[in-house]
N, C-alpha and C positions, 0 to 999 in steps of 0.2 A: 603480573604482570601489570603493573599503573603505569602512563603519560600523561602529565599537568590530570593526576588525583581524578585520571579520569584509566577502567582499563581498558587493554589491548579491547577487546571483542565489543566498548562501545566505537570505535574508530572502526572496527570494522564495518558497524553494521549500518554508520555514516558514513562513512565510504558507500556499501554496501550501495543504501538507499536514494544517492545520488548517483550512481549509476542507473541504475533504477532509474529516475526522474529525466536522464537526459537516454535515455532506451526509451523514455515511454512519448518523448518526444519528436524520438528518430524516424519512429513505426506507430509509436498504438495512435489508437483513436481518441474521439471524444473522452466517451467513460477512462480509457486506462490511463490519459493526461489528470485528467481529472485527481483518480487516487493515485496516480503516481506524489502529484504536487501531495497531495493532502497529505500520503506519510513521510513526504521530503518535512514538511514545512513540523509533523509532532516528530520527529528527529533532530531535527537543529532545533528544534523549540527545552524539545531535555536535556537535548548537550550544553544548550543556554545555564539553564533555570537552572542544570543537578551543583553545577562549581561556583554560584556566587548566592545561596542559599542554602548549602548540603541539601543534605535524605530528609528534616523536619520539618525542614520550614520548604521547602517544595511540594511538599505533595502537596499541597491542597491548589498552587502550582500548572501541575502534574494533572491531577484530577481533571482539574478544568478545562486544558489543552485536550485530556483521552477524553472530557463528554464533548465538546464540538468536533474533533476530526469523526468520532460515534456518530455524533448525525448531517455529516457531511458524507461522512457516503452511508447513511439512511437512506439521503437527499438524490448520493447518487445509485446505491438501488432497485431504486422508488421509481427513476427517471429513467434510465436503461438497463433494467430486467434481467441481466446479467447474475450467473448462478457464482459465478466465479465473487463479483461485487456484492454478493447473501455472505458468501465465508469473507471474504475480509472486515466485510461491519459487527458481522460477530465475532471472528477476529478481536478487532481494537475494542470493542463492548465486555468480552471479556479482559483486557486488560486495565479499560473504566472499572470495572467490574476488581479486579484481583485488586487496584490500589484505590478504592473506595475501603476493601476490606482493613486493606492493615493504615489505611489514614484512621478508622471505626474503633477498630478496632489497639490503637495503637502500638501498635508489633513494629519491631529494625526492619531494614529487611535483610528479609535474611538471602539464605541458596536456594529453598523454593523461589524465594519473589523473584529471583533473578532469572532461574531457569522458566514460570511459566513464564515471565515477561518474554525472556528471551527465545523460545520456541515463541509465542503470539507474532515479536516480529517478522521472525523465519517463513513463517504459515502468509506470513499480512503480504513477505515479499513474493516468493511466491503465489500464491493468488494474482498478485498481479500479471508478472510472470506467466501466468498459466494468458488472466485474459489480453496478457500482452500479441502469447503466439498464437492463440484463438482469435483472435481479431485478421492479427497478420493476411495469417492461411481465411479466412472469415472473404477477402481482398482477394487475396492470389486468383482462388476460387470464382469472386461473382467478374475476377478482370478477365478470364479462360474465358466464362461462358457466353463473356462479352467479347471475346477474336472466335469464338467459335459460335455467335447469332450471328457478327458479321461475316462473316469466313459463310459460310449458304444465305448468307442472300445476296451477294457480289457471284456465288454460284446461280442461282433464282433468275442475276439480271443477267445474266453473260447465256446463258436457255431463250426468254427473249431478247 
């Protein structure tokens, strides 16, 4: 089913990216926020580019957007040294490679392209959600440890 020239899955991925970005700004740390914002920028750029330029004209622009997002995710992975960020970067680089292959070989976008593209997109979303969950759990554990430390300090002060 197509709506305004897009397949319904494109809208599902775009809504997923928007909800993910909202969740990252609500509960995430800096690394998760930057990764979520980068993914949202890629999804919105591709959503805007494809109807305006078509499949053949948009290939170079999508390749440039994928390259920029891969570099941003590489810098984030180096800066924050998180495993989920490395996986996100690798999946975005796979998307860059996919689009480069189809551009250089002058192949039309087919079902294999769509399958790999959607799998990488959902993988990126899954990695960012993993970073969101692990960051929230880490902050909760640190808060619990701080509360226990404060309680022990209060007990020691009460004894003295």
